[in-house]
N, C-alpha and C positions, 0 to 999 in steps of 0.2 A: 520434301520428303513422304513421302506417300505413308498411311494408317500402318498398316502394314506394319512398312522398316523400324517406326517410329517404334511400336509396340513390340516389335523387338530387340530394341537398344532399354528401354525401359516395360520390363515384360509385367511388373509389380502392380502398371497403369488397370490391364485388361481387369482389373478383382479391383478397380475404380466404380462403387452405382452410379446412377444412373446420375447426371442429374451434380455430381460432382468435378468438378476443370479441374486437370489435370498440374495447372500455374496459377498462383497466386500473386497480387499486387503487392510485397513489402513497403511502399513507396505510396499508397490510398491516403497518408496521413502525413500533415509532418510532425506529432510528434501525437503519445499516447494522449496529452492536456486538450488536443485538438479533436483524439478520439470521444477520448469524457463529456469534452464538453457537445459536442454533438448529439453522443447518446443524452445527454441530463436535456438538453431539451427537446428531444422528437418523445424521449418517455415522461416529462418533469412529474406525473402526478402517476404515474406507476410504482410501483414498493423494486429498491434496491437487494434492500437486505432487511434481513427483523434476527433481530436476536434475546433469547428469554421472551417472548410478548409480542415487542415492541419493534414496530415496523418505519421504516428509513425512507424515503418517497426519495427518487432523482433529483427532482425541485432540491426535497430540504438538502440533500447528499454538496450538492449544486453548490448551496449557501452554507453550509458549514465547508467546507472546502476551502471557498471562497477565503475566506473566514480565517482558516488555521494559516493560508497560505500568505494570506498578510498581516501574519502572526509575526511571522519568519522571516518572512520580508523585515516588516515595519518596528518591530519590537525588534527580534532578534539580528536583524541587517543578516541576513544569510543575503548568502552571492549564488549565479550560478554555480552549480556542480560541484556544490557547495552537498558533501552525506551527511544525510543524516538518519542516523541509526530506530531501530522500530521495534522492541519487545513487548511484543506481549501477547494472548490467544488472539481468538478469532472473539470478537466484540464491533461495537457499532464505530467503537475510534479507532478505526483501524483503518476499514476505509477513509473516511476522513484525513490520516492524519498522513497515509498513504498520498491521497490522490492534492492533500493541500500541498503537499513537498512535492511534485510532482509538475504539479502546476506553477511553482515557483519556480520553476528551475532545477532546483535539488537535487543529488541520485540519490534511493531511501537505500540503506542496510538494514536489510531484515535478521530480527539475531531469533534465534530460541531463548520460547520461556524459560525450560529447562538447562539452560550453560548453566557453569560454578561462576568463579570473580573467577578461575585461572582463564576456563576458556574467551569470559567477557572480556575480557583484556588485551588480549591477543584480537580478536574481531576489530575491538572499536580502533587500539593505536594502528593496528594493520590497514583498515576502513579512510583511518584518519580521520573517524567523525568528529564536528565539529559542535553538534546536538544530539541528545536521545529524547523520544518516549517514551515511559516504559510503567507499566502497572504497576500497581505499587505494592505489588506482593513481592518484587523483585528487586526494590530501590535498597534491600538494607546487604543485596551485593555490591549494584550501584555503587556504595555508596563504603564498599573495602577496597576498586579497583580505581577509582572516576582523577583519580588525582598521579596517575600512574597513564590514564591518557588524554587527549588534546580534544575531548567532551568540553561546551566550556556552556551550556544552557541545557536546563533539562527540566522538560514536563512530566511529570509526574500523575498518572491518571488512574481511578477508581472503576472496579468492574463494574457497576454500574449510573458512570456518569448522565450518559445518551439515552436514561430507562423514562427519564422523566418522573414527573413527583404522584404516587408520592412510593413509587415500586424504586424508583433514585435511590432513595436514602434507607428503606430497608434491605435493599440489595445488600449495600455496600454495610450498614452497620451490620449486619448476620457474615459475610465472608471475613470485616475485620476481629468482629465486639466475642462472637457466640463461634464460628467456625478458628475463629483463631489467628490467620492465612496471610498477614500481612504484619511482616516480624520486624521492629520498631528499628525506624533509622533515620538518621541527619543529616539531610541536603540540604542548607536553610537558605540557599540560594532558589532550588528547588520551585515552579510556578504550578500549581493545577490547570490540566487541562479543558475544564469547564473556566475558568482565566484566564486561558489561554484564545482564548474561542471570543469570548466578549472585548478583550481589549483589539482582538483583530475586525470586530464589529465598527469598528472607531474609525477606522480608518479602509479605504480598498484595496484592495489586491495588486497590483503593480505589472503592469502584463511583459513576460519577459519572450523573449524570440529564439523559441527551441525547436533544433531540428532536427530531423529522424538521425542522426547520426551524434547526435549530444547524450552521454549515459544517462541509462533511466535509473540500474538497480546495480549494486552490489550484493550477489547470491552469496552466502558463504553454503562450504560443501560442507557433510558430515565431519568430514576429518581421521575416520577409517584409515587412514596410512602417512600419518605423520598430522601435524597442525592444519588446521582450517582456511583451504585459501578458498581467497574473493573472486568471484565470475562477472566478469565484467559487460554489462548488459542494454546496448543500450534501444535506445528510442521505437528502433527499427526491429530491433533483433525481437520486439516482444508484439510488437504488430502486426507482425507477420507470423507470427505463434496464432493471434490471434484468427487472424480474416484466414488461417488454413483451418483452425477449430471452426470459423465460421462455415466456410465452405463445406465441410463435410456436414455438419449439421441441418444446413438451412433447407436441401432435400426433404428430409425429415419432418420439418418443420411447418411447410409448403404440404403437406403427406397430410400430415394433420391437421391443418384448416381447413382442410380441404372435408375431410372426413366428419368435422363439428359443423362444419353450413350442411 
């Protein structure tokens, strides 16, 4: 099929910038874990995330997420395909927990930090989450409904946990005692996030055979037309999105590199 007839079938392609391919390869990586680990090797010394003035390099993220994956596997006994809920805002703990879960072969259930206990109960029960990583600010909500879910393991983190000394202590104290943003809660079997990392550091992460057709996320809708519904997203779904974004951004990045030199 010649170029003109192709453009007749797909007229939007006429508007693609130069250098953007018409198709991407959703099978470029066997899993998100493979994509993540390649990125960490290539950019180990470069910043991956920054929060409240603290930077985390790809190398540090690789190490911490492996420790968290080891904790999930060896201490909690979670298996490939199990669901892990994560309920926190943008903190350095989030990518550690998310990539740790994916590397352990788990499916991540992202939970809106603004959810009410009733909304949390529905999502946790519907997804079949067996464990949760939750910011302490919302733990009182979890206490109210945890016995009506399948959650057996709770990891609680505080806002400043990965900010280092002394910012960690200052931020956590201000949030809890000055701003009073952490309501009292009782989750006696909960494990602190930093303790989970310490436990995970004592044993290596076990390699998991993950395929791109395996479930990576159960991502919930806002629930505006009824109860919130979970969209099941595979590793291949997300890799396709990443490949598409990279295809569109790469020509601009190459142009910027030429200009800077």
